[in-house]
C-alpha positions as CSV (number, residue, x, y, z in Angstrom):
1,M,-0.2,0.1,-0.1
2,A,3.0,2.3,1.0
3,D,3.9,2.3,-2.7
4,T,0.6,2.8,-4.5
5,K,0.6,6.4,-5.4
6,T,-2.7,8.5,-5.6
7,R,-3.6,10.1,-8.6
8,M,-2.7,13.7,-7.6
9,Q,0.6,12.6,-6.9
10,V,0.6,11.0,-10.3
11,R,-0.6,14.3,-11.9
12,Y,2.2,16.1,-9.4
13,D,5.0,14.1,-10.8
14,E,4.3,13.8,-14.7
15,T,2.9,17.2,-15.4
16,I,2.6,20.0,-12.7
17,R,6.6,20.0,-11.6
18,Q,7.1,20.3,-15.4
19,A,4.9,22.8,-15.9
20,L,6.4,25.0,-12.8
21,V,10.0,24.5,-14.2
22,E,8.8,25.7,-17.4
23,K,7.1,28.6,-15.9
24,H,9.4,29.9,-13.4
25,G,12.4,28.4,-14.6
26,Y,13.7,26.7,-11.8
27,K,17.3,25.2,-12.0
28,N,17.3,22.9,-9.4
29,P,14.7,20.3,-8.7
30,H,14.6,21.0,-5.1
31,Q,13.5,24.5,-5.8
32,V,9.8,23.4,-7.4
33,P,7.2,24.1,-5.2
34,R,5.3,20.8,-3.5
35,V,2.5,20.5,-1.1
36,E,3.9,19.7,2.2
37,K,0.8,19.2,4.2
38,I,-2.9,19.9,4.6
39,T,-4.1,21.1,8.3
40,L,-8.2,20.7,8.9
41,N,-9.5,22.6,11.9
42,M,-12.5,22.8,13.7
43,G,-13.4,25.0,16.2
44,V,-16.7,24.1,18.3
45,G,-17.3,27.0,20.7
46,S,-20.7,25.5,21.6
47,A,-18.9,22.7,23.1
48,T,-18.3,24.7,26.4
49,G,-22.0,23.9,26.9
50,D,-22.4,20.6,25.8
51,K,-19.7,17.9,25.2
52,K,-21.8,16.0,22.6
53,I,-21.4,18.5,19.9
54,L,-17.5,18.1,20.4
55,D,-18.1,14.1,20.1
56,L,-20.1,15.1,16.9
57,A,-17.3,17.2,15.4
58,Y,-14.8,14.6,16.5
59,D,-17.1,11.9,14.8
60,A,-17.2,13.9,11.9
61,M,-13.4,15.0,11.4
62,T,-12.6,11.5,11.8
63,Q,-14.6,10.4,9.0
64,I,-13.2,13.2,6.8
65,A,-9.8,13.2,7.3
66,G,-9.4,9.2,7.7
67,Q,-7.4,9.5,10.4
68,K,-7.9,10.7,14.6
69,P,-8.0,14.3,15.1
70,V,-6.2,15.8,18.0
71,I,-8.8,17.5,20.7
72,T,-7.6,21.0,21.0
73,I,-7.9,23.0,24.1
74,A,-8.3,26.4,25.0
75,R,-5.2,28.2,26.3
76,K,-7.0,30.8,28.3
77,S,-9.7,31.7,30.1
78,I,-12.3,34.1,28.6
79,A,-15.1,35.1,31.0
80,G,-17.5,36.5,28.5
81,F,-17.4,33.0,26.1
82,R,-17.7,31.1,29.7
83,L,-14.4,29.4,28.8
84,R,-11.6,28.2,31.3
85,E,-8.5,27.4,30.8
86,G,-8.0,23.7,29.4
87,M,-11.3,23.1,28.4
88,P,-11.9,21.2,24.9
89,I,-13.0,23.7,22.3
90,G,-12.4,21.7,19.0
91,C,-10.2,19.4,16.8
92,M,-7.5,19.4,14.4
93,V,-6.0,16.9,12.1
94,T,-2.5,17.4,10.0
95,L,-2.5,15.2,6.9
96,R,0.6,14.2,5.1
97,R,1.8,11.9,2.0
98,Q,-1.0,9.9,0.6
99,R,-3.8,11.1,2.7
100,M,-2.9,14.4,2.1
101,F,-3.1,14.2,-1.9
102,E,-6.1,11.8,-1.5
103,F,-8.1,14.7,0.6
104,L,-6.5,17.3,-2.1
105,D,-8.1,15.0,-4.9
106,R,-11.9,14.7,-2.9
107,L,-11.9,18.7,-2.3
108,V,-10.8,19.9,-5.5
109,S,-13.0,17.4,-7.7
110,I,-16.3,16.4,-5.2
111,V,-16.6,19.1,-2.2
112,L,-16.1,22.7,-3.8
113,P,-18.5,21.6,-6.4
114,R,-20.8,20.7,-3.7
115,V,-20.8,24.2,-2.1
116,R,-23.9,26.1,-2.7
117,D,-23.8,29.2,-4.7
118,F,-19.8,28.6,-5.3
119,R,-18.3,31.1,-8.0
120,G,-14.5,30.2,-6.6
121,I,-12.2,30.7,-4.1
122,N,-10.3,33.4,-3.2
123,R,-7.2,33.9,-4.9
124,N,-5.6,36.4,-2.3
125,A,-6.1,34.2,0.9
126,F,-2.4,33.1,0.7
127,D,-0.1,34.2,3.8
128,G,2.5,35.6,2.0
129,N,4.7,32.5,2.2
130,G,2.7,30.1,-0.1
131,N,0.0,28.6,2.6
132,Y,-3.5,28.9,1.7
133,T,-6.2,28.9,3.9
134,L,-9.7,28.5,3.1
135,G,-12.9,28.2,5.0
136,L,-15.9,26.2,4.5
137,T,-19.3,27.1,6.8
138,E,-21.0,23.6,6.2
139,Q,-19.1,20.0,6.8
140,L,-22.1,18.1,5.2
141,V,-20.5,19.0,1.7
142,F,-18.1,16.0,2.2
143,P,-20.0,12.8,0.8
144,E,-18.7,11.0,3.3
145,L,-20.8,11.9,6.1
146,N,-24.3,10.9,6.9
147,P,-26.9,14.1,6.9
148,D,-29.0,12.1,9.3
149,K,-26.2,11.9,12.3
150,F,-24.4,15.3,11.6
151,T,-27.4,17.6,11.8
152,R,-26.0,20.7,13.3
153,P,-24.1,22.8,10.6
154,Q,-20.3,23.4,11.5
155,G,-17.5,24.7,9.4
156,M,-13.9,23.9,9.2
157,N,-11.0,25.8,8.1
158,I,-8.6,24.0,5.9
159,T,-4.9,25.4,5.4
160,I,-2.8,23.7,2.5
161,V,1.1,24.4,3.3
162,T,3.0,24.8,0.3
163,S,7.0,24.8,0.3
164,A,6.6,27.8,-2.5
165,T,8.2,31.0,-0.9
166,N,5.9,33.5,-2.4
167,N,2.2,33.6,-3.1
168,D,2.4,33.8,-6.8
169,E,4.2,30.3,-6.7
170,A,1.9,28.5,-4.5
171,R,-1.0,30.1,-6.5
172,D,0.4,28.6,-9.8
173,L,1.2,25.3,-8.1
174,L,-2.9,25.1,-6.7
175,A,-4.2,26.1,-10.0
176,L,-2.7,23.4,-11.7
177,F,-3.8,20.8,-9.2
178,G,-6.8,22.1,-10.0
179,M,-8.2,24.5,-7.4
180,P,-10.9,26.4,-8.5
181,F,-9.9,30.2,-8.1
182,K,-12.1,33.0,-9.0
183,A,-11.0,34.7,-12.0
184,A,-8.2,37.2,-11.6
185,P,-9.8,40.9,-11.4
186,T,-9.0,42.8,-15.1
187,K,-7.7,46.3,-15.2
188,K,-10.5,48.6,-16.7
189,T,-8.9,51.3,-19.0
190,D,-10.3,54.6,-20.0
191,A,-11.1,54.3,-24.1
192,A,-13.2,57.3,-24.0
């Protein structure tokens, strides 16, 4: 099982690397950007009142990621949110290698097209170092989740960490993977 490559890994090795070398003119093969990891994070603020909500989020994250998430705990107490230091308030999971590529494939080809009123993802949500973060407001766009079990709407953040040194290289990498970015804004010229 360790030797089998996913569809996205094969696509990266056979076409994406070469396309990036042609576009950016890398001299060293280690300069070519790659996806290093994908982190899924689900903050469950209502878990302070009801532990079952966090258990449901944990189950959903396990099904989505294919591995067990880590429970995140509050780092400081905030009285206005009825939050104490050390309380469980969410869960997160980090995907690498084969699971990462499988998740990226599902995200691009199945999940994002199922988002209601989807017109593309923001092309400027990079952090300056080539990492991209997007938020989903509804977890039920993942087909592996049973809508009868997960009735509460729960969002999540997805962070794609790349080895790119700037936003443009990372945007090119993710676009070649098939990420549906919104069209670049065109500059209006005064022809009058």
